[in-house]
C-alpha positions in Angstrom: 311.3 113.7 162.3 314.4 112.9 160.7 317.3 115.3 160.7 318.1 116.6 157.3 321.7 115.6 156.2 323.6 118.4 154.0 324.8 118.0 151.0 328.8 118.6 152.3 327.9 116.4 155.2 327.0 113.6 152.8 330.4 114.4 150.8 332.5 114.2 153.3 330.8 110.9 154.1 330.9 109.0 150.7 334.9 110.4 150.5 335.5 107.9 153.4 338.6 109.1 154.0 339.8 110.4 150.6 340.6 114.5 150.5 338.5 117.6 148.7 342.0 117.5 146.8 341.6 114.2 145.1 337.6 114.7 144.8 338.6 118.3 142.6 340.8 116.9 140.4 338.7 113.7 140.0 335.3 115.7 139.0 337.8 118.5 137.4 336.6 121.1 139.4 339.2 124.1 141.3 340.1 123.1 144.7 338.8 127.2 146.1 335.3 126.3 144.4 334.7 122.8 145.6 335.9 123.9 149.0 333.8 127.3 149.0 330.7 124.3 148.3 331.7 122.3 151.0 331.6 125.4 153.8 328.0 126.3 152.4 329.3 129.8 150.6 328.2 128.2 147.3 325.7 125.7 146.5 326.1 122.7 144.3 324.3 122.2 141.0 322.9 119.3 140.4 325.4 118.4 137.5 328.2 118.9 140.6 326.5 116.5 142.2 326.1 113.7 138.9 329.7 114.0 138.9 330.4 113.4 142.5 327.9 110.6 142.4 329.5 108.8 138.8 332.8 109.4 140.4 332.2 108.0 144.2 329.8 105.4 143.1 326.9 107.2 145.8 323.6 108.8 145.9 324.2 112.2 147.2 321.5 114.3 147.1 319.2 117.8 147.6 316.7 116.2 150.1 318.1 113.2 152.3 317.0 112.2 155.9 319.1 110.4 158.2 
């Protein structure tokens, strides 16, 4: 069975060296809000994922297997 990759793990990989601060500015999300989502305190919404995917050209999704 494949290991599930969490959304924060997918985002970290997709950032490819760019910072969370950069992403927060690009998707117009306050840094503290993005940080909470990246640390698992809050959940990403589909709208968040759509913005991230549009900016990074990725396919970050809820159900991802490695």
